[in-house]
C-alpha positions in Angstrom: 66.7 167.1 37.5 63.9 169.1 35.7 65.8 171.6 33.7 62.9 174.1 33.6 62.3 173.9 37.3 66.0 174.3 38.0 66.0 177.5 35.9 63.1 179.0 37.7 64.8 178.0 41.3 68.0 179.5 40.4 66.3 182.6 38.8 64.6 183.0 42.2 67.8 182.8 44.1 69.6 185.2 42.1 66.9 187.7 42.2 66.7 187.4 45.9 70.4 187.9 46.4 71.4 190.3 43.4 68.3 192.5 43.6 68.7 195.5 41.2 72.6 194.9 41.0 75.8 193.9 42.8 76.8 197.5 43.8 80.1 196.4 45.2 81.4 194.6 42.4 80.0 196.9 39.6 81.7 199.8 41.4 85.1 198.1 41.5 85.3 196.3 38.2 84.5 196.9 34.5 82.4 194.6 32.5 85.5 193.1 30.6 87.7 192.8 33.7 88.3 189.1 34.2 89.5 186.6 36.8 90.0 182.9 37.4 90.1 180.7 40.6 89.3 177.5 42.1 87.0 175.6 44.5 88.8 174.3 47.9 87.4 171.7 49.8 87.8 172.4 53.7 86.6 169.2 54.9 86.4 165.7 53.6 83.0 165.4 51.6 81.1 163.7 48.9 80.5 166.1 46.1 77.0 167.0 44.7 75.6 169.9 42.7 77.9 170.3 40.1 75.3 171.1 37.6 73.6 173.4 39.8 76.6 175.5 40.5 77.5 175.6 36.7 74.2 176.8 35.7 74.0 179.7 38.2 77.0 181.2 36.4 75.9 180.3 32.8 72.7 182.0 33.8 74.4 185.0 34.9 76.9 185.4 32.1 77.6 182.9 29.3 81.4 183.9 29.2 81.8 182.0 32.6 83.4 178.7 32.3 83.9 176.0 35.2 86.1 173.1 34.7 85.5 170.0 37.3 88.1 167.6 38.3 85.5 165.4 40.2 82.1 163.9 39.4 79.1 164.0 41.8 79.4 161.3 44.2 83.0 161.2 44.2 85.0 161.6 47.6 86.9 164.8 47.9 89.6 165.1 50.6 90.2 168.3 52.8 92.5 170.6 51.0 91.8 169.3 47.6 91.2 171.8 44.5 88.3 170.2 42.8 87.2 172.7 40.1 88.7 175.8 38.4 86.4 178.7 37.0 87.2 181.8 34.9 85.1 184.7 33.3 84.1 188.2 34.0 85.0 189.3 37.7 81.6 191.1 38.1 79.6 188.1 37.3 81.9 185.8 39.1 81.4 187.7 42.4 77.8 188.3 41.8 77.0 184.8 41.5 79.4 183.3 44.1 77.2 183.2 47.2 74.0 181.7 45.4 76.1 179.0 43.7 78.1 178.2 46.7 74.8 177.9 48.8 73.5 175.3 46.6 76.7 173.4 46.2 77.4 173.4 49.9 73.9 172.4 50.9 73.8 169.5 48.3 77.3 168.3 49.0 76.6 168.2 52.8 73.4 166.1 52.1 75.5 163.8 50.2 78.2 163.5 52.7 75.9 162.6 55.4 74.1 160.2 53.3 77.4 158.4 52.3 77.8 157.7 56.3 74.4 156.0 56.5 75.0 153.9 53.4 78.5 152.7 54.6 77.1 151.8 57.9 74.5 149.6 56.3 76.9 148.2 53.7 76.9 144.7 54.8 73.1 144.5 54.9 70.6 144.5 52.5 68.8 147.7 53.6 68.3 150.7 51.5 68.7 154.1 52.9 66.1 156.6 51.8 65.0 160.2 52.4 61.8 161.5 53.4 59.5 164.7 52.5 61.2 166.5 55.3 63.0 168.9 52.8 63.8 172.6 52.6 60.6 174.2 50.9 61.5 174.8 47.2 64.8 172.7 47.3 63.4 169.3 47.4 64.5 168.4 43.8 67.9 169.5 44.5 68.0 167.8 48.1 66.6 164.4 46.7 69.2 164.4 44.1 71.9 165.1 46.5 70.7 162.0 48.5 71.5 159.8 45.4 74.7 161.4 44.8 75.6 160.1 48.5 74.4 156.6 47.3 71.1 156.8 49.1 67.5 156.3 47.2 64.5 158.5 47.1 61.4 157.9 49.1 58.2 159.4 47.5 58.8 162.7 45.9 55.5 164.0 46.8 51.9 163.1 47.8 51.0 162.5 44.2 53.6 159.7 43.9 52.3 156.8 46.0 49.8 156.1 48.7 51.1 156.5 52.3 48.6 156.0 55.2 49.9 157.6 58.0 48.7 157.5 61.7 46.3 160.5 61.4 44.9 159.0 58.2 44.1 155.5 60.0 42.7 157.4 63.1 40.3 159.8 61.1 39.1 156.7 58.9 38.5 154.4 62.0 41.5 152.1 61.6 43.9 150.8 59.1 41.5 148.2 57.3 38.8 150.9 56.4 41.5 153.3 55.2 43.3 151.0 52.9 39.6 149.8 51.6 38.8 153.4 50.8 42.2 153.6 48.9 41.6 150.6 47.0 38.1 151.8 45.8 39.6 154.9 44.4 43.2 154.6 43.5 44.6 153.0 40.4 45.9 149.1 41.3 49.4 150.2 39.6 50.0 152.7 42.6 51.6 151.1 45.6 50.2 151.5 49.1 52.4 151.9 52.4 51.0 152.1 55.7 52.6 153.3 58.9 52.3 151.4 61.9 53.3 151.9 65.5 52.6 148.5 67.3 52.5 144.9 66.3 48.7 144.9 66.4 48.8 147.5 63.6 51.2 145.5 61.9 48.7 142.7 61.7 46.1 145.0 60.4 48.5 145.9 57.7 49.2 142.5 57.0 45.4 141.7 57.1 44.9 144.4 54.4 47.5 143.3 51.9 49.6 146.4 51.7 52.9 146.6 49.8 55.0 148.4 52.3 54.5 148.5 56.1 56.3 151.3 57.8 57.6 150.5 61.4 57.6 153.9 63.1 59.5 154.8 66.3 59.5 151.1 67.4 62.2 149.9 69.8 64.8 147.6 68.2 63.2 144.3 69.9 59.8 145.3 68.4 61.3 146.0 64.9 62.9 142.4 65.1 59.5 140.8 66.1 57.8 142.7 63.3 60.1 141.6 60.6 59.5 138.0 61.9 55.8 138.7 61.7 55.6 140.2 58.1 58.1 137.3 56.9 58.5 138.8 53.4 54.8 139.4 52.5 55.4 143.0 52.3 58.5 145.4 52.1 59.5 146.5 55.5 60.5 150.1 56.3 61.7 151.5 59.6 61.6 155.1 60.3 61.8 157.5 63.3 64.7 158.6 65.4 67.0 156.8 62.9 70.8 158.1 63.7 74.2 157.2 62.7 74.5 155.4 66.1 71.5 153.2 65.5 71.1 152.7 61.7 73.5 149.5 61.6 71.5 147.8 64.5 68.3 148.6 62.4 69.8 147.1 59.3 70.7 144.1 61.0 67.3 143.3 62.0 66.4 142.3 58.3 64.4 145.4 57.3 64.3 146.3 53.4 64.2 150.1 54.0 65.5 152.7 56.4 64.2 156.3 55.8 65.6 159.2 57.7 64.5 162.9 57.7 67.9 163.8 59.1 69.5 163.3 55.6 67.9 166.4 54.6 66.1 168.6 57.4 69.2 169.1 59.8 72.4 168.3 57.8 75.2 170.8 58.2 76.4 172.3 54.8 79.8 171.3 53.4 82.7 173.7 54.1 83.9 174.9 50.6 85.4 178.1 49.7 85.6 179.9 46.2 88.9 181.5 45.8 90.2 183.9 43.3 93.9 183.5 41.9 
């Protein structure tokens, strides 16, 4: 993760939550009052976000220490104590919510991603995320996907070319859209085209693109498209990908399965921060 971007993100979150000060903790505890405690898993999960959690407290108070008993990407069982912390009570309580928000969100994403990866374990398909991320949290959420065993699709619009349906329609078709891109973009940048029918798959093949996305196609059409493409481009399938469908999609022989559900609607992991 980009350390500068991370500090900006954490600073904004702390400012939003603490404002002009934690009036409750400051009224109860002196600055030199210290506490210790632990993080408790209240569900089975895949951990992600250790660095972010620790950095929240380090930015608040360098006297705070966090000792982790698991690595990002490790399985944590319900009831496990997977970290201990210590330091000034005021600072621990002031940073608790922000630190947990990040950790629970990232761990929830990693946990869900691991389920998708496990469902495709006996295929060659790679599970990837999308740009359907929480505004401002893309760096953290995409990191969490990798902690869960998935991979990242393009980070942003500047990472690779992806010609979607609206691009093609406005340009007059897939072929003219690809031609325009090739005349203006470096040959070192990959080109992906979104298709919604076998006719569009044929257009994309004729254009010689690097990746062909099969968007919201029925399973039998995906199978036919994979046969049609026949390794002449990487094949990505997307649209309404769920845990119930992902294994069947992987079995068709596609190379990449992308799912916005990994980030846009995942439940936060249930984690408690307990004082001893």
